C-alpha positions in Angstrom: 70.0 98.0 91.8 71.6 101.6 93.0 72.5 104.1 90.0 76.1 104.5 89.5 77.5 107.7 90.5 78.8 109.0 87.4 81.6 111.7 87.6 80.6 115.2 86.6 82.4 117.2 84.6 84.7 118.7 87.1 85.6 115.6 88.8 86.1 113.6 85.5 88.7 116.2 84.5 90.5 116.1 88.3 90.7 112.2 87.8 91.8 112.2 83.9 94.6 115.1 85.2 95.5 112.3 88.2 95.7 109.5 85.7 97.9 111.3 83.3 100.0 112.5 86.5 100.6 109.0 87.4 101.7 108.0 84.3 103.7 110.8 82.7 105.6 111.7 85.4 107.1 108.7 86.9 108.2 108.4 83.1 109.8 111.3 82.5 111.3 111.1 86.2 112.7 107.3 85.1 114.2 108.6 82.1 116.1 111.7 84.1 117.4 108.7 86.3 118.6 106.7 84.0 120.1 108.9 81.7 121.8 110.4 85.2 123.0 106.8 86.8 121.8 104.1 85.0 119.0 103.2 87.8 115.0 103.5 87.2 112.7 105.6 89.6 112.5 102.9 91.6 115.7 102.1 92.4 116.4 105.8 93.1 113.4 105.3 95.4 115.1 102.4 97.2 118.6 103.8 98.1 116.5 107.2 99.6 114.4 105.9 101.6 118.0 103.9 103.6 119.4 107.3 103.2 116.9 108.9 105.1 116.1 106.2 107.5 118.4 106.5 111.1 121.5 104.1 110.2 120.8 104.2 106.9 119.1 100.5 107.4 115.1 99.2 107.1 113.4 95.9 107.7 112.9 94.2 104.0 109.1 94.7 105.1 108.8 98.5 106.2 111.4 99.3 103.1 108.7 97.3 100.9 105.7 99.5 102.4 107.6 102.8 102.0 108.4 102.2 98.0 104.9 100.7 97.9 106.3 97.1 96.2 106.0 94.0 96.7 108.5 91.6 99.2 109.3 89.7 95.7 109.8 92.7 93.6 111.7 94.6 96.4 113.6 91.3 97.3 114.7 91.2 93.4 115.6 95.2 93.5 117.5 95.0 96.2 119.2 91.9 94.6 120.4 94.1 91.4 121.2 97.3 93.9 123.0 94.4 96.2 124.8 93.1 92.8 126.2 97.2 91.7 127.8 97.3 95.5 125.3 99.9 96.8 123.0 97.6 99.6 123.7 95.1 102.0 121.1 92.8 103.2 121.8 91.3 107.0 120.1 90.1 110.3 118.5 92.9 111.9 120.0 94.2 114.9 117.5 93.4 117.2 116.1 90.5 115.8 117.9 87.9 113.8 115.0 86.4 112.4 113.8 90.2 110.5 116.3 90.6 107.5 117.1 94.4 106.4 118.8 95.9 103.6 121.9 98.1 104.2 122.9 101.4 102.2 126.4 100.7 102.1 129.2 103.8 101.6 128.9 103.1 97.4 125.0 103.5 97.7 124.9 106.6 100.3 127.9 107.9 96.9 125.1 107.0 95.0 122.7 108.6 95.9 124.2 111.6 96.7 125.5 112.2 93.5 122.2 111.8 92.0 119.8 113.2 94.5 121.0 117.0 93.0 119.4 116.4 89.4 116.4 114.6 90.8 115.5 117.2 93.1 115.6 119.4 90.3 113.6 117.8 87.5 111.1 117.2 90.2 110.6 120.7 90.7 110.9 121.4 86.8 108.4 118.8 86.1 106.5 119.0 89.1 106.7 121.6 92.3 107.7 125.0 89.8 104.0 124.4 88.2 102.4 125.1 91.9 101.6 127.7 94.1 102.7 127.4 97.7 99.6 127.3 98.1 98.7 124.3 95.4 101.9 122.7 97.1 99.9 123.0 100.2 96.6 121.9 99.1 98.1 118.6 97.4 99.8 117.5 100.9 96.5 118.0 102.2 94.5 116.3 99.8 96.8 113.2 98.9 97.0 112.2 102.8 93.0 112.5 103.2 93.3 110.3 99.5 95.9 107.7 101.2 94.5 108.1 104.8 91.3 106.5 102.9 94.1 103.8 101.6 95.3 102.9 104.2 94.7 104.7 107.5 98.2 103.4 108.5 100.5 104.1 105.6 104.1 105.5 106.1 103.7 109.1 105.5 100.8 109.4 107.8 103.2 108.5 110.5 104.8 112.0 111.1 101.7 114.0 110.9 
């Protein structure tokens, strides 16, 4: 039996810092978005991914990948956002077998209204604690880890 590769003190500090960030930061951003627009960080990310997509729509499978969600979780949230008038489900223009989520004009208005406050929260809670070199290092480190977890992850496609 192979001896476990225990973390040294620096590795443990890095790991615990990452775990704390992945718990504390989403909760803080969730709180800000609930106060501003009665929606969660996940809801916001769904709207944001669609707002950035060409034609403001994505196949549900691609939207699930971009929001790191299962199709069942995404379907539930899309239904909730549809009920608020922010999204519509439609057949894909090129393949009617594929269901797409479309951002409505009301959904776009919502994301445009909420984006400034959300970006300010991201800056104040996260980016303002980093130097430009830290930001570049974090992007490089994060992409290296993402590639190890999923070498075809969508954030790696533009690099």
